[in-house]
N, C-alpha and C positions, 0 to 999 in steps of 0.2 A: 466622200459623204454618201451615206446610204440613201436610196430612193425612200426607204421606210421613214426617214427622218423628215417628214413633211413640214414640220413646224420651223424648219430653218430656212424656208423659202416663203415668198409671199409677204404681205404687209402684217406688221405686228398688230395693228388694230383689228384687222380682219380675222387673225387667229384668236384674239381675245374674244371677239364676238362669237365665232363659230365653235370654239371650245367652251365658252362659258354659257351661251344660250340653252343648249341641251342640259347642261348642268343645273341650270336654274330650275328647269322642269323636274330634273331628277331629285335635286335636294328638296324642292317644295313638296314633292310627292312623299318623300320619306318623312320630312317634318310634319306633314299634314296628319301623319299617323298619330303622333302625339296629340294633336288637337281633337281628331276623331275619338281616340282613346278617352280623353279628358271629358268630352261631351257625354259619351254613353256611361262612362263610369260615374260621372257627375249625376246621372239619372239614379243611380243606386243609393246615393245619400252623401252627406258631407264627410262621414268617416272615411268612405272609399276614396273621396277626392283628396282628403288629407293623406291617406296612405300612398296614393300615387304620387303626391307631392314629395314624400320622402324617397320614393322608388326612383323617380325620374332623374335625379342627379346621378344615381348609381348606374342606371341603364346607360346614361349619356356618357359616363366615364368608361364603361366597357366598351360601348361603341367607338369612343374616341381612341381607345387602345387599338381597336381594329383599323380605324382610319390611319393611325401611325404606321401599322404594318403595310396597309395599301400605299401610303406615301413612300415608304422605303422601297417597295417593289417598283413603284411609278419612277422614283429617282434613278435607281440603277438601270433601269431599261431605257429611259429617256436619253441618259448620258451615253449609254453603249450605242444606241441608234445614231445619236449625233456624232459620235466618233467613227461611225460606219461599220461597227462590229455586230452584225445581225445574229451570227451564231451565238456569240456570247450573250446577247440579249435573250435569245430563245431559251439557252440553258437556265439563265437566272429567272426567267418567267415560270419555268416548270418547278424550279427549286422554291420560288417564291409561294407558289400555290400550296406546296407541301408544307412549308413553314407556317402559312396562314392556318391550315387545318389543324396542325399539331397544337398551335397556340390556342385555337378555339377549344380543343379538348381540355387543355390545361385550365383555361378560364372557367369552363363548365364545372370542373371538379372543385375549383377554388369557390366559385359562387354558391354552389349547392351546399358546400360544407360550412361556409361562413356567414350565411343569411343572418342568423340570430345575433352573433357578436357585432357584426358590422352595423345593423340597424339600432342596436342598443347604444353603440358608440355615437350614432347620430341623434341620440335622445328620443327615438321614436316611442311614443307612449305604449305601454303594454297592451292596451286594448286594440291597438292597430296592428300588432304583431301577427295575429292570424291571417289578416288580409294581406300583409306583406309577404308572408310565407306562401299564400295561395298563389301569388303572381310570381315570385322570384324562383321558386323551385322548378316549374315547368320552363320558365324563360331560360334558366341555365342549361336545360337540356338541348336547347336550339343553338347554343353559341358556336359549336363547330360549323354549322351551316352559315351563320352570320359571318364568321371569319373567313369562311370559303368565298363568300360574296365579296368581302373586302379584297381577298387575293385576286380574284378575277378582274375586279374594278381596277386595281393597281396595274395590271398587265395592259388592260385596254387604255387607260389614261396615259401610260407611258408612251403608247404608240400614237396618241392624239385621237383615239376612237371615243370621243365624248358622246356621240349619238348612241352607240351600243351600250355604253355605261348607262345612259338615261333610260333605255329601254328596260334594262334590268330593274332599275329602281322603281320605274313606274308600274311594272308588273307586280312587284312585291307590294307596293302601296295599294294597288288596285285590289289585290287579294284581301288586305286588311280592311279596306273600306267596305267590302262586301261582307266579310265574316264578322267584323266588330259587333253590329247590331244583333246578329244571329247568336254569337257565342257569349256575348256579355249580358244583354238583357233578355234575349230570347225572341224568337220570330218564326213565322211559318210553322207553328206548332212545336217548335224546338224550345225546350227550356234552357235559359241561359246559365252559364257558369259563373256569373258575377265577374269580379275583377280578374279572376284566373282565365276568363274567356278571351281577355286581350293578349295574354301570353299565348294561348293556343292559336289565335289568329296570326300572331307573329311567326310562330314555329312553321306553320303551314306556308306562310309567304316566303320564308327563308329557303325552304326546300325547293319550291317550284322556281324561284329566282336563281338559286345556285345552278340548277340544271339547265336553265336558259342561258346563263352566262358561259357554261362550258360549250354549249352549242354555238353561241356567237363567236367564241374565240376561234373556232374551226375556220372562220372566214377572214382571219387576219394573218399577217406575216409570222406570228408568234402563236400557233396552236398548242394545245396541251398534248405533250407527247412524253409520258413518263419514261420512255426509253432513253430520253436524253440524260437522265439523272446519272446513268452509269458512265457517261463520258464527261461529267462535270467534276470540277474540283469542288466538292461540297463545302469544304472549309472556306474557300475564297468566296463562294457565293454566300455563305452564311454571314461572313464578316461584312461583306459589301452591303448586304441587305440590312443587317442589324445595325450597322454603323449610322444609318439614317432611320431605320424603323424604331430602334430603341429610344433615342432621344425624341423622335417625332411622336411616338406613342405616348410618352409621359408629357410631352409638350401639349398634346391634344387633350390629354386627360386632366391636366392641371386645372382648367377652367371649371369642369364639372366637380372635381374634388373640392375646389374653393366654394362652389355653390352648395356642396354637401355640407361644409362647415358653416356657411351662412345660414343654411336652413336649420342646422342645430342651434345656432345663436338666436334665430328668429322664433324658434320653438318657445322660447321664454315669453314671447309676446302674445301667445295664445294660438289655438288651433285655427282660427279665422285668418290670422296673419300669415300662417304657414300655407293655408289653402290659397290665399290670394297671391302670395309670393309664387307659389308653384305654378298656378294657372297663368300668371302674367309671364312667367318664364318660358312657358310653352308657346304663348303668342310671339314673345320676343324671338324665339328659335325660328318660327315661321317667317317673321317679318325681315330678318336679316339673311333670308335665303339667297339673294343675289350676291351678297358678300361672301357667303360660305361657298357658293358655286365658283365665284372668281378665285377664291383662295385654293379650290380644288383643281382649277384648270391652269393656273399660272405656273405651276411647278413643272408641268411638261414642256410648256413654252420656254421658260427660262432654262430648264435642264438640257433640252436638245441644242438650244443655241449656245449654251456654255460648253457643252461637250464638243460642238462643232468649231469652237474657237471664235465665236461671235458675241463677246460680252456686250457690245453696243446695242444689240437687238434685245438682250435681256434687260438692259437698263431702261429702254423704252417701253418694254412691257410693264416694268414696275411703275414707271411714271404715269402711263395711262390708268393702270389698275388703282393706283393710290388716289388719283384725282377723282376716279369714279366713287371710290369708297367714301371720301369726304363729302361729296356732293349728295350722294344717296342717303348717307347716314344722317346729314342735317335735315333733309326733307322728311325722312322717316320719323325723326324726333319730333317735328311739328305735328305730323299727323297723330302720332300716339299720344302726345301731350294733350291735344284737343279732344280726342275722342276716347280716352281711357275708360270711362264708365260705360260707354256704349258697348265697347268690346267686352267688358266684364259681364254684361247681361247675357252673353252667349254662354257663359260657363256656369253661372249660379244666380239665384234670386236672394241670397243672404247678403243684407246690407253691409255687414261687417266685412265680409269677404270682398265685396265690390269695392269698399272704401280702400281696403289694403291693396287690391289690384291696381286701382287708379293712382294711388299714391306712388306705387313703384314705378309705373310708366312715367308719371310726371317728373321724376327725378332721373331715373337710370337711362331713359331714352336719349338724353343729350350726350351720351357717351358712345353711341353706336358708331359714329364716324370713326372715333379712335379705335374701337374694336375692330372695325373693318380694316384699318390700316395695319394693325397688328397681325391678324390672321393672314392677310395677303403677303405681308413681309415675311412671315413664317413660311408660307407656301413657297416663296422664291428662295429663301435660304435652303430649305429642304431639297429644292431642285438642284442646287449647286453643291449639295453635299455638306452644308454647314448647319446640320440639324442640332448640333450641340449649342450653337449660338441662339437658335430659335427656342431651344429649351430654356436657356438662361433668361431670355426675355419673358417667357411665359411664367416661369417661376417668380421673377422679379415682380411682375404685375400683381400676382396673387398674394405672395408671401411678404413682400416688402411694401405693398400699398394697400390692397384690398382688406386683408385680414386684420392688419393692425388698425386701419381706419375704423373698421366695423367694431372691433373689440374695444377701442378706447373711447368711442363716441356712443355706444349702445346705452350706457347708463343714463346719459343726458338726452339723447335723441330717440331712443326706442327703435321701433322698426325702421324709421327713416334713416337712422345710421347705416343699416344694412344697405338700403338702396343707394344712399350717397357713396358708400364704399365702392360699390361697382361703377358708379360714375367716375370717381377719381382714379380707379384702376385703369379704366379704358382710355381716359384722356392722356394720363401720364404714359401708360403702356404703348399707346399708339404713336405718341410723339417719339419716344425713345426708339421704338422698332423702325419707324420710318428712316430715322437718322442712321441707324446701324446698317439696314440693308442697303441703303444707297452707298455707304462707304465700302461695303463688301463688293457690290457689283462695280464700283468705280475703281477697285483695286487692280484691274487690268485682265490680261488673259489668264485663263485657268491653266493649270499645269497640264502639259501636253503628254506627259508620261501616261501610258495606258496601263490599266491594272492587269493583274494575271488573268488568265483565260477561264476563270471559274464559271 
């Protein structure tokens, strides 16, 4: 067993805390960008706030594809380290970063080209399209840098370097906090760029954070060394990473895709309903940060121990993580149910938007515990190379529960059908995911055959 596989030693609870706590700050910092964006964009007017509500699911879907790439890199590195094969982990780390950058370029071309047809498909009103274009086109240009950050984070997380990952995320977020008021609404004698300013702030943050990530990798057992690529079996590395990254990318993107469809459905209820739904969704993203952080950290813990032939430690990690998800999710539901209108006041003064915001939280928040179990289960499945199973769970939650529920009940319930659909999807999806991951982890020792030296 390699000394680099530090998560195979020590207490499971200790690793969950030390790997998750830095990620809480990291994910909170990144999620806060959406809240800060919404606050300053909301100062521009309700049209801009509605535009960002259409944009948010798409940017989340793109980021989720990047998280899937990060998960794939994380998984192959964690299992290689658990098996004691540091050279193979190093080769796959270098290939993983190259893969992330190439995918970022592909995403950039696709997004820039497809802005209009994509948002017409989402039923975005014609009067909002100029605002949407103003944000999405510069945002697309920064996607190679964003995917580069995802690649770096995957390499760091696979090694259990959660603190370094958090430094990168906090740096990126801090740059956005500073630049948002300057570039969106204007400050210090600088005229703001409106909604496009949020995109410019993001691109600047991506560039600085990516450079910092490359520097931080130099101080780990797996530094970036492009020369390793010539000694790698690129086909084997591609297959190993893609076998997890492909399903994980789509698994992570399924929820934002579902939210995009829900946004299109709720558009029939009026602009205020869309604005309230979008703003509440951003608050939700921030509120579930500890669950997202735990889902990010558990993959390395489960993966290293699975690779080292210690499935009992993987099982304990999932038990503790699942218990936390249920407890935290229920407490969070009580808070958001009681204070929905108070939170809404931070985003808007429009009574109709506030009512939609509070209605969403009063219904959907009760499913956050199930959502936590689902994403943590998916993180564990990705860690042991069962990304296909995680994808099936995510697809079932959205396409077999959420969307049919919303579609069938919308004529009778209106906007509340959309909110209740998310609740049903999270409760059912979380229950099924918990049962599935436990069965997988109880199946016994992983295969001991080591993969090719790619």
